[in-house]
N, C-alpha and C positions, 0 to 999 in steps of 0.2 A: 484776166481772172479765169480760173479753171473750175468749171462746174459741169458735171455730166448732164446730158440731155435726159430729162425724166421720161418714164414710160408714157406714151401718148394716151391721153384720156379720150377714149372714143366718144363719150357722151358730148365732149366739147366739139369734136369734129362734126357730129350730127347736128349740134346747135348751129354751127357755121353753115351747114347745108340746109338749114331750115326745117329739120324733121320734127321739131317739137317733141311731143310724147309718142310719136309714131315710130315703129320699128322698121329698120331697113329690110328689104327683101334679100334673097340669097345672092343676087348679082351684086348689089351694092355692098353687102357684107364682104364678098370676095374682093371687091375693089378697095374697100377699107383696109383689108389685110395686106393687099399689094402695096397700097400707098404707105402704110406704116413701115413695111419692109424697105421701101425706097428711102424714106426719111432716115431710118436707122442705118442704112448703108452709106448714104451720101452726105448727110448733115455733118457739118464741122462747126459746132457751136462755139462762139467766142464772144467775149464781152470785155468792155473797158468802162471804168467809172472813175470819177474824181470828186472830192469833197471841196466845197467852197463856202465862204461866208456870204450872207445876203445883206444887201444894203437897201434901205427904203428911200425912194425919192418921189415924194408925192404919192400918186397911185400906182407907181411902177416899182417893181423889185429889180435891183441890179445885182448881177453875180460878180462879187468882188474880184478885182484883178483881171476882168475880161471885158469884152465889148457887149456882152449879153444883157439885154434889157427884157424883162418878162412883163409884157403888157397884157391887159385884159382883166375883166372882172373875175373870170373863171379861175385863172392861175392865182390871182390875189386871194380869192377865197380859199383855194386849195393850200396855199402856203401860210395861211393864217397862223400866227404864233411861231413861225419858223425863223430861226436865226441863221441856219445853214441849209444848204441843199446839196444833193448828190446828182450829178449829171451822169447819165448812163447811155451807152450804146451797146446793142447786142445783135447778133446775126447767126443765121444757120449756114451761111457761106454760099458761094456762087454755084456750087455743083447742084444744089436743089433747084435753083432758078433754071439752070441749063436743062436739067431733066424735065422740068415742067414744060418748057418751051418745046422740047422734042415730043413729048406726049400729046401736047395740044394739036400737033399736026395730024396725028393718026387716031386719037381717041379722046374726044372732048369730054365724054362722061367720066373717064378715069382722071382726066386732067382736073376736072372740077373737084373730084374727091381728093386728089393729091394737093390741090391748092388749099382746101379746107384743112387737111391734115397738117400741112406746113404752117398754116396760120395758128392752129392749136399748139403745135410744137414750139414755135417761137414765143408764144404767150406763156406756155408752161415753163420754158427756159427762163424767161424774165421773172416769173413767179418764184422760181427757185433762187434766183439771184436776190430778189427782194426779200425772201425769207432769211437768207444769209445776212443781208444788210440790217434787217430788223433785229436779228439776234445781236449783231455787233453794236447797234445803237442802244439796245436795252442794257448792254454791259456798261455803257457810259451813262445810264440813267436817262436816255432820250427815247423819244417815240418817232417812228418813221411814217410818213404819209404813204399813200398809194402812189402809183406812177401817173404822171401827167405828160402827154406828148404834144409836140408842136402840131398844130392843125386841129387840136381837140378844143371844144368850146370856142372861145374867141382868141386863143393863143395862136398867133400867125404861123402858118406852115413855113413861111420864109425863115423862121428861126432855125430850121434844120441845118442850113449851111454853117452859120457861125457856131452852132452848138457842136457840130462835128469837127470844126476846126479847133475849137477849144479843147475837145477831148482827144484830138489827133486820132480820130476814128479810122483813118487809113491804116493804122497799125493792125486793125483786125479786118481790113478789107472793105470797110463801109465808106461809100461815097454818096454824093448828092447830085441829082440830075438838074438840068436847067429849069425843070418844073418843080424843084424842091422835093422830089421823091427820092427815097433811099434806094441805093443799089449795094448789094443784092436786095431784091424786093422783100424777101423774108428777113427783114431787119427792123429794129425798133430803136428809137431814141426816147428818152424820158427824163423827167425831172421829179425828184423826190425830196420832200422837205424834212428837216430834222427839227423836232419841237421838244420843249422841256416837259410838256404834258399834252395828252390828246386834246384835239379841238372838237368838242362834241357837236358843234354846229356846222362842221364842214359839210358842204352840200353833197348830196348823192350824185353819182355819175350822170344819171339821166337828166338831172336838173340843169346841168351846164353843157349838155351835148347839143350841138347845132342840128343834128338829124334825128333827135329823139322822137319828134312827131311822126316821122316816117319810118322808124326803125322796126323791122319785122321781128327781131329778137325781143324787143320790148313789148310789142303787141302780143307775142306768144307767151309773155310772162317770164322770159329768160334774158333779162338785160345782161350786158357784158360785165358790168360792175368794175371795170378797170379804170 
């Protein structure tokens, strides 16, 4: 799937850095500009997605034609009313990871800013894909849910590996480590439901997040909302 990387939203980067309503000083502003230039130069955004029917088996959703079983109350609530789902994988590519590792050796402050900038970039890239898919779904008279990723709520992180196998995510360079973390690091996998009508009672993101009680963004009044 070919979608250009959007212009990075600096307010999102500052949110990741925990700035809240505070303004960065001149040094951090210069680091933000440098990090944005690095992402624009090195990022090679790619994505892959596939559409599947959903089957219900008791309290578990099964992705038709695959080994994937979506277990947990959170994903069950998220996919309420969905007959189909879209599995998605997206990445900024390995060059961003490599540059981040190089900078961590010599400048930890810049590395922290670059890490936050890359986080914002991959999320915005996924937002752009989601918008395209929402438009496509609407043309079919369907509604698309937001993204829901393995490890979120009570959906097991171990789902990463079979999800990537089903998607053949290696085609875009995405793999899974022994600890079920994605490689490159600035990559995302997600599940989106397709529904015939919006589900008004679908829970808010913080309601199903396992770290909501300790989340600094939520305490600052700026939950991620993903």
